[in-house]
C-alpha positions, 0 to 999 in steps of 0.5 A, a space after each residue: 559190602 560185596 556190592 560196594 567192592 564191585 562198585 569200586 572195582 567197576 569204577 577202577 576198571 572204567 577209570 583212565 589208566 595212570 601211572 607214577 613217573 619213575 626216574 629210575 626206569 630205562 623206558 622213559 621217553 622225553 619229547 619237546 613240545 611247543 614249536 610245531 616243527 612238523 606243522 601238525 602239532 596237537 595240544 599238549 593235553 592231547 599228546 599226554 593221553 598217549 602212553 608213549 611219552 613220559 616227559 614233555 618239555 615246553 619249548 621255549 623260554 627263549 628270552 631271559 632274564 627278562 622273560 620271553 616265551 614262545 609256543 608257536 600257535 599254541 599260545 598267542 594271548 599276552 598280559 599287558 607287558 607282552 608276556 604270554 598268558 597261556 591258560 589252555 597250556 596251563 590246563 593241559 599241564 594239569 591234565 598231563 600231570 594227572 596222567 603221571 607225566 612230568 612237564 618241564 619248561 625248556 630254557 634257551 633254544 638256538 634263537 633268542 636273547 638269553 644269558 647271564 653276566 655273572 653268577 649273581 644275576 643267575 641266582 636272582 633269575 632262579 627266584 624269578 623262575 620259582 615265582 613265575 612257574 613254580 611254587 613261589 608267590 613273588 609275581 602276579 603274572 603267571 603264564 600258566 596260571 596256577 599250574 606248576 611245572 615239574 622242572 626246568 630244562 637247559 637247552 642252551 645253544 649260544 655257547 655262553 655257559 656263565 651262570 647256569 651252574 649257579 642257577 641250578 644250585 639256587 633252584 635246588 635251594 628253592 625246590 627244597 621249599 616246595 611240596 613235590 619233587 622237581 627236576 633239572 635237565 640239560 640238552 647238550 650236543 653229543 660232542 663232549 664237553 658241550 660248549 654251552 652246558 658242559 660247565 653246568 653238567 660238570 658243576 651242578 646237580 642235574 637229573 637228566 642229560 638229553 644228549 643230541 645225537 643228531 646233526 653231529 659227527 657223533 650221530 648213532 650211525 657215525 662216531 657214536 660216543 656213548 662211552 664218552 658220556 657214560 664216563 662223564 656220568 660216572 666220573 665227572 657229574 656231581 650226580 653219579 645217578 644222572 640219567 642219560 637219554 639217547 637224543 634223536 630226531 622224531 623224523 627225517 624232517 626234524 633234523 638234517 642228519 641223525 634220524 634212524 628209520 632202521 628200527 633194527 639198528 635202533 633196537 640194537 643200539 638201545 639194547 647195547 647202551 641200556 646195559 649201563 645204569 645211567 641209561 634213562 631212555 630216549 629224548 626226541 625233537 619234537 612231539 609233532 614230528 615223532 607222533 606224525 611220523 608213521 612207520 608201517 602205520 605206527 607212530 615213530 614215538 610208539 615204535 621207540 616206546 615199544 623198543 624200550 619196553 620190549 624185554 623190560 627185564 633187561 631195561 630196568 634200573 638195576 644194571 651194575 654201574 660198572 657195565 659199559 656199552 660197546 661203542 667208542 669214539 673213533 678218530 677221523 682223518 677228514 673234517 666233518 661236513 655240515 649238513 644243514 636242514 632245508 627251509 620247510 613250510 608249515 602245512 598250517 596257513 598261519 605259520 611258516 618256518 625259516 632257518 636262523 643264522 649260524 652261531 658264532 665262535 669266540 675269539 677270547 676267553 677268560 682262563 683265570 681262577 675258578 670262573 668262566 666269564 664270557 662277555 655277552 657277545 662271546 660264544 664258543 671257547 677253544 682250548 679253555 678250562 672252565 669251572 664255576 664258582 658257587 655252583 656245586 651242591 657239594 661246595 666243590 668245583 670240577 674243571 672241564 677242558 673244552 677243545 672243540 671247534 665249532 664248524 656249523 650252526 646249532 640250526 633250529 627253525 624259527 617260525 613266524 606269523 605269515 604276516 610278519 617279515 623276519 627282521 634283525 632286532 634288539 634283545 628287547 621287544 620294544 626296539 627294531 635296531 640291528 643288534 641281534 645275530 639271529 632273525 627275530 620278530 617283535 612280540 606284540 599282544 596279538 602275535 608272538 615271535 616263534 622260536 622253533 628248534 631242532 638242536 643241531 651243531 657240528 663240532 670237532 671233539 677233543 678226542 679226534 686228534 686230526 680235527 680238534 682245534 686248540 688255537 684261538 680264532 683270529 680276531 679278523 675272521 672269528 665269528 665274534 670279535 671281543 675288542 671292547 674298544 671297537 666302536 659300532 661304526 668301526 665294527 660296521 666298517 670291518 664287516 664291510 671290509 670282510 665282505 669285500 674280501 669274501 666276495 673276492 675269494 680271499 677268505 681272511 685276506 692272508 696266504 695262510 689260516 689258523 685252525 678255527 679261523 672263520 670266513 666265507 667263500 666267494 660263493 656264500 659258503 661257510 668256511 672254517 680253517 682246518 690245519 691250514 686249509 679252508 673247508 667250506 660248507 653250504 648254508 641253509 636254503 635262504 641263507 648265505 655266509 657273510 660278515 655282519 656287525 652287532 653292536 661293537 662285535 663283528 661276526 661271520 656266518 650264515 644269515 638271511 640272504 636278504 640282509 647281506 646288502 646291509 653289510 656291504 656298504 
């Protein structure tokens, strides 16, 4: 008997150390993986061998309801219909789960064709997700074979909130049929409420909010607004135990602003905000950046994990919910500038990274009754009350007033194979006509478009009285028109006309402008009206600001420079 015990003990000591994921822990680290933004990405399975991260978010399911996946060079094999078939990632998912990690599939990203026309289409897509990536059985083509993910993340960045609360509610119903615990997370910008996922956060049961405190005015080193999000968790969220994560770039090259190299500042910040019961840990974009970035010979993610783990007695999930952090949002008398990440190149021979265009702002919204019904081309609402029908697990709805002004893009990098040239394509992979706003590539069976993201936008919060915009942008200069009667040819003529105004330095062609109006400067800078004055911001390298038509809509913003001539004549 003693011999058997010693044998068991030896096997135990020689076995890899694993642990069970604890959602209540305040020491968790979440990493986005898949887009190889640093150019040195390792396999998911290799990263999971490290004890420095607890949640991995596969990035991205960038197209839906028709499924389109992209994981850079990590998966290039496809089924006959072009959907990725990622057997290696499937094995890595199982490896990660065996090591106690949670693996989510992230939906969205800054570039891609995704969204819902109404709640019903979102509910139908919930079944598709369950069958394709969960425990459902309604499809023969499973990108991850028999591997089953642990949840879904909503990194929605096109400012179209329709349907996501209904999606989450339906997923919860399907999760109840499963054999394990499933999770839902969302990745809002730190500006509150977020134009894309603010509605789902207010009206559905979400487990995690990976809040992006970078590329925004509300970065940790600026007007850090953790208290705003804490108030959301305690007063607005249907899930009063929602876990808030401090979202950071994994290195200086992962985002244009918000990276914290000062570990003392980072430790001080985490010490303050971790006193709140809703604090869950740190989320980073992305794994390739966080592991490759070394400070004093140690990876950035390892430093983060050590900071979270140090003084573990102070970072447990037992803090009183009534406690609050010492950070508050501060008003600013000047407008926020937009820091745009420069174009970068991958160190690998097969991939390169490009910057996508700025997202656009909405000129009109539906403010009636209980649901927000943005048209497919609509993007950002200003001063509108949003709520969702049939989207709360408690059969109630909450109202979120969005009074923010989009002043910059949700900049995310787009990687494409080196032998592919970025083109403007339709939302379907079989066409190559000019109908989308962001450069994409057409998926084929051997190469796949790569949507690489560093979630980023600069918006003005409702709490900043001197810069908040509550006026609806004018149709002629807004980033997206919503005139349903405008024909495609008329839209193109309008884009050409706007570009003529921009080139002559006339912005919107008027002597004055209204808050939130969008235009371009004569030198190709992105311009937004702030209390009667045009504020300009430089576009990313390789892009310039101009007007362009998409179907029956006209948009103005930063887009690839080599496309501008298509909209000047």
